[in-house]
N, C-alpha and C positions, 0 to 999 in steps of 0.2 A: 505493498497499498504506500502508495505517493504520504512522504508526509506533508503537505504544500498542503495536502484539500482538507489535513486537521490540526491547519495550525491556528491557534486561541487567537482572539480577534481581540486580545489585546494586545501580541504584539503589531498586528494591522496599525488599531491608533496610537501605538508608541511612534508609528510613521510621522500617519498622517498630522500627525504633533508636529514631530522633530520638521514634517518639510513646511509646513505653518506657521514656524517663529523659526525659520531659517530664512523666509521669503523676510517674513516685517521685520526682518537687521536692517538688512538696505533699507527700508518701506521708512524708518523712524527715522535714518541719518542724512535720508534725504529730506526729510520732514526740516529736521533740526535748519539743516544748513542752509533751509530755504525761506526759515526765521517759523518756522510755528515750531519751539522749542516745546512749547506747554503742551502740543498734543503729543510732539515726538518721541522725547523723554521718556512718559510714560509706558509706551509699546517697547520704544528698545527696551526700559527695565524690564517688561513682563518678557521681552524675547531673553535673556538675558537669565532671568530663574528660570522662566521654565522650561527653557533648555541643562541647567543646572538639574531641574528634579525628575529630567525625562535621562538624563543621562545617571544618575542615581539608582531610575527602576530599571533600568534597561541590564545594572548591576549587577540589581538584583534579582532577576531573571538569569541573567547568564549562571550563576552562584544556584539556581534551581533547575533539579536534575531533570523535573519535567519534562523542561522549557530546554533541553538538551537535543533532543533534534531538531531547534528550532536554534540557534543559536548563534552561527549563518547570517540568516534572516533581523536577527538583534542585534546582530553589530553593523548590517549595512543599513538600517533604518537610525540608530544610534550615532552614525558617522554625520546626520545635518544635525544634530544637537552641539554636535564637539563648541563649532565656532562659536553659539549664543554663552557657553558654557565658561569656555576660553576666555573671552570677554570678560565677561562674572570672576573670573581667578583673577583675572592682569586688573580688575579692578578694583578688590577687596587685598589685593598683594599689597598693597604699600603702605601701608598702614594704618596707623589709628588716627587720622587730622581731623583734626576740632572743623565745625560746622562754619566756616567760616570761609572769605573771599578777597579780603580786603588785606596786603600785608606789604609789611615797612621796612627797612632796616633800619630805620628813624625813627622809630614808637612815640620816643618825645615832642615833636617836629617833623610828622610826615610829610614831603613833598603831597605842593597840592599839586590840582589839577585846572587849566582853565580854557587852555582850546576843548579837550574833554566834554566839558558842554554839552560844543553842537556838534558832536560825532554821537553821544551815543545816542539810545534813542529814548521815545520817556518812562516804556518798560523798563529799561534800564535800572539795578542796585543807583543805590542814593552813592554819593563822592563822598559826605558829609564821615566824618573822624567820629569812632566808636568807639569809647570806652572799654567796653566789656571786650569787644573781641579785640582792642591792643592788648587786652591783660594774657586774650588768648591765644596769642600765637607767642608773647614771649614766653606761655607755660610747652607749646610745642615747640616752635621754632628759636631756641637760645644763640642759635647759632647766624642767625644773621644779625648782622652788626652794618655801621656804616664803614666805606670803605676808606680807607686815607691811602693817599697815593703821594709820593715822590714828584708826580709829573707838576707842572707847572699849571693851574688853572682850567690856559685853554689849548695845552698839552692833552691832559684828563677829556675837556670836551669834545676836544674832536673825536680822541678815544673811545670814548663813549658815544659819539654819532660812528662813529669805525663798528665797536662791538655792537647794536643792534643790525645798522645796514649785517653783517655774515649774521644774524642771530634772524634775519627775512624783517626782524619787525618793520612796519610801514614808518616812517616819523612824519606825520599833520603841523606839528609846535616843533621852534629851533629858537633861542631866544639867545647869543653867545654873549650876552650884557651881559642878562640876569644868570646865565647859566642854567638855561631850563628847557630839557627837551623832554616831547611828548610824542608818544608813537600807542601802535596796537599792532598788533601780535597774532595769528591766525589761527587756531588750530588745525592739524592739521585732515582728521577726520570727520571730528563734529561740525568745525565753523566756527566753533565758540569767539569769541574775541572780546581779549579780555585790553584792559588802557596802561601801560606805564608814562609815569614819570619819573627824568630823573633829570635829580636835583649836586649840579658842580659846583663848591664852594671853599672857600680858603680858608685850613682851619689853622689853630695855634701847631700841630706839630703836621702839618702836612694840606692835602689837598683834599679835601673829605668831597665822596661820591655817593650820592644817596638813593636807594630807590622806591620806588611803590608801587604796586603790579595789583589792581585793583579786575576782576570778572565783570562784565556786562550783567549776567546772568545767572542765577541759580543760586542756595543758599550757601550751598559748601562748594572745598572746588578738587579736591583731595589732593590735595599737595603742590597744586599745579605754577600760585603760582611763586611757592615759595621755592620753588625747584627753579625757575627761570630765573627771579633774582640770583640761584647760585647760579645756575649756568652762565650770568652774565659777568656775575666776580671772580670766574673762575676762570672766562675768557678776555676779560681785562687784565687781569694780571699777567696773559701773558704777553710774550712780545708781540707787536701788534707787524 
């Protein structure tokens, strides 16, 4: 007797749901990139969490002796759930990040935005300084500090512009006299836009370079803004 004829319905439903969630993933990303993140993000979450649950179900079925004749069928259907489960793993394996999206190297006097107000939409996060957020940042990212450089303020400003360009940021405001730069960084997959303010000024021990990175949408950033600042500081201190 052909075991395919007696294959349990559960295995077929595993495949149906896996394929459905697999198709939802690119649709959710396209929705987010089109600016419909309020609808796209829940779809993306459903696709990732649902795929992870299907992988768990597939593992359970593979371990059950009664499903042994259909293990190949289970594996083939579970393949469609792997991308979503992998994305969920990537999102959750980066550490326990606070639900904040406004990060600065100078928590006492963060750089301010001017041109960003015209760049951000009406539904974007506010740019006002929140003391609760600052306290959470200090606890979560104590390594983020003002960058002290031996370069002159002019050299440091030009170096900051160079690094911003190398990192693919779109600079939409620069004032060398005031020592300020404003730019936006667009994430590759989702197309999220985060605004960055760079401030260069003279200090008692050298030239001080401060950054502030703020997400336009979303409550938490999964550490993206802090990682962006770290990457900038590492690149800045390398030879130009």
